Residue, then its C-alpha position, 0 to 999 in steps of 0.5 A: m500500500t503506497i501513501q503517495p496520494f495521501i502526502p499532499l493532504i497529510t502535509t496540508i493537515a500537518f501545517l494546519i495543526a501546527g498553526k501555520g495558517a491556511k495559506t502556508a498549509v495549502f502552499s506546502g500541500l501544493l509543493a508536496f503535490i508537485a514532489v509526488v507527481l515528479i517522483g511518482d507515476y503520475h501523468f500531468s499536463a498544462l491542460m490539466a492545470m488549466d482545467a483545475t484552475w477554471n474549475s476552482a475559479v467557478l467553485v470559488l465564485s459560488a462561494a464569494f457570491v454568498i460570502i461578500p453579500g452576507q458580510y454586507f448584510n451583516e454590517l448593515l444590521q449591525s450599523q442599524g442596531n438590529i442585532l443589538g435590538l434582538v438581544k434586548w428583546l429576547d432578554q425581556l421574554p418571560v422565560r426561565r433562564p435555562v430554557m432561554a439558553l436552550i432556545v437560543v442554542l437550538g432555535v435563534a442561533p441556527t436561524v441567524e447562522s443559516l441566513t448569514g453564516f461564517g460565525v455571524s450568529l456569534f455576534l448575537t449569541v455571545p452577548l445574549l448568553i453572557h448576560l444570562y451566564p458566566a463567560d465560560k458557560a456562555l462561550k461553551l453554549s455559543l460554540l454549541s449553537m454553531n452546529i447548523m453549519p451544513w445549512g449555514t449561509l443558506g446551505l452554501a457548503t452543502a451546495v458546493g459539496a454537492q457539485i464536487g460530489g456530482v449530486s443535487t443539493s437537495e439530495l445531499g441536504q436530505y441525506t445530511s439531515i438524516v446523518s445529523s439526526l442524532v447530533f442535535p439531541c446530543i447538543g440539547v443534552l450538552s447544553g442542558l448540562i451546562v445551564s443546570e445547577g443543583n437538581e435542575y439537570k434532569f429537567n434541563c437535559f430532558a428539555g434539551l433532548v426534546l428540543g434537539s430532537l424537534l430541530s432534527c425532525f424539522l431539518v428532515l422535514f424541510n430538506f425533504y419537502f422544501h428547499t435545502e438552502s432555507a431548511g436551516v432557517f425554517a427549522g430554527l424559526c419553527l423550533t424558536l416559536i414552538a419552544g417559546t410558546l411552550f415555556l412562556e411564563r404567561d403570568k408575566p408581561i411579554p415585550r411587544w411583538s411589533k418590536l420584534l417584527s420591526i427588528s427582524k424585518p431584514y431577516l423576514i424580507l430575506l426569507l420572503l425573497i428566498i421563498v419567492s425565488g424557489v416558488t417561481y424558479n421554474f418560470w425563469e430556469a431557462l434564463a438562469e441556466e443560460l446565464s450560468i457559468k459552467a466548468e467540468g462537472v460544476t456550475f455557478n448559477w448566480l441567479k439561483s444563488p442565495g447570494t443574489m437574495l442577500l444582495l437584494a435584501a442588503s441593497y434595499y436596506h442600504i438605500s432605504g435605511g441610509a446606513k453607511v457601510n464601508v464596502s472596501s472594509i467588507l471586501t478586505k474582510s472577505a478576501k482572506p477566506i475567499y483566497s484560502i477557499f480558492l487555494f484549497l479548491f485548487m489543490a483538490q482539483l489538481m489531485y482530482q486531475v491526476n486521479m489521486f482521489s481515486e487511488m486514496g479511495e481504493i486504498l481505504l476501501s482495501l481495508g474493508e467496506s465496513k471499516s471505510l464507513l467508520i473511517s469516513p466520519i473521522l475524515g469529515m471531522v478532521s477536515g472540519y476541525i483543521t479548516g474551521s469551515n464546512l465549505g473548506a472541509n468539503t472542498l478538501m475531502m469531498g473528492v475522497q468521500s465521493v470515490m469511497g462512496e462510488h466503490t460501495n454503491n453508497k455514494l450519497i451516504y459518504l457525501a452526507v457523512q462528509n458534509s455532516a461530520a465536517g459541519h459539526a466539527v467547525f464549532s470546535s475549530i481554533p478560528i471559531i473559538v478565537m472569534a467567540i472569545t474575541i467577541s466576549k472580550t469586547g464586553g470585558a468578559v474574563v474567559n478560561e480559554a484552555d477550558v473552553t477549547r478543551y470542552a469544545f474538542f471533547s464535545m466534538l468527539i461526542l458528536l463524532l460518535a453520533v454521526t458514526l452511529t447514524a452512518t453505520v445504521m444507514g449503511f446497514v439498512l440500505e444493504l438490506 
């Protein structure tokens, strides 16, 4: 068994773990790729390099067209005080403190993160939860709330992962919702343990289990019977409304709902645009396909992209609200993640061109099909943990998972395991933890960084077990 096809990935992962940064890690991986091609028995040509470049460019356009409008949308909401207003409104709700925390973790945060992505929900959850609990507890809860990632940024990682894997976004979304079905009940129980004091843990853990299970059910429902792109938004929104209604203390005054509608208007406009786009797509599908940018096996359909909806909603509020947003600052902030994503994509495309992914899949499958389905979640979790991005993880590892799945006739399971496992590891990654701690320190909070980091890592291992169990059961059922 040769390790040559693994060397570029191993090199990249090693540099990421060493904390050298994404650019350094990928450049090292590219150098390792060149060395392996020169030493090994691989055919590589200028035409292959051009194909890899073009495919990467089309894929990164899909990401950039969501990232930049998403940042633009978030900057507008911050400058107009919508996020701060939402924090204040939730704080006034007559709901027991532990239950409020569970609603934020399993309802509010998934809704906001699904709409915006890239950790934007932390700007809401960290200040709100620090108001409820000590900083360490608040940060742990905030990190757990980031586990909607496969549906974050209107399902961007799932959409790009589907393109790489050669399946539809809806198919990958449906299978991912099943693979992730045990994850959210686990998050609910973990959150219940954090917020419990004394003998409260039984009720809080049970409430977390029920709410987490409800969120999983809603995700499955909206992925199968609606649009994957907005499934996370509607699942989180339904969970928030139902939990708020169930646990509301009715003998106490409730803040004005009109105030909430006013604060949430930008989100509601965005939701409306997404719904209208999905419902009317059949009428302008031909135009969208005609104007789309295509490469080998990948397409950037910019009219259908959630970035278009984000841009329309943000532009409307920019014009009507008169808020001043520094566009150059947004472009500067967005440039680094987009550049890093392109580098990951480019390396992955080069490896695909010389059939390294096929070799890797065959080597892993030689260990036995039963073992390969146990290895798949580990590959997904490792890629999510080291990149700090569901999208980056999918571009790095989806090719390997696709090959493994094709050889076992369970391709969608392997793709969904990658999408799910990577997405549920991102919350424990160093970039997300640093972002959460930075937000908390803005308010003067004192945080035990080592304790928070350690907790996130061990929580990730629990979620890994949940994904592995579900994937194993799915594989067994489909073989019957």
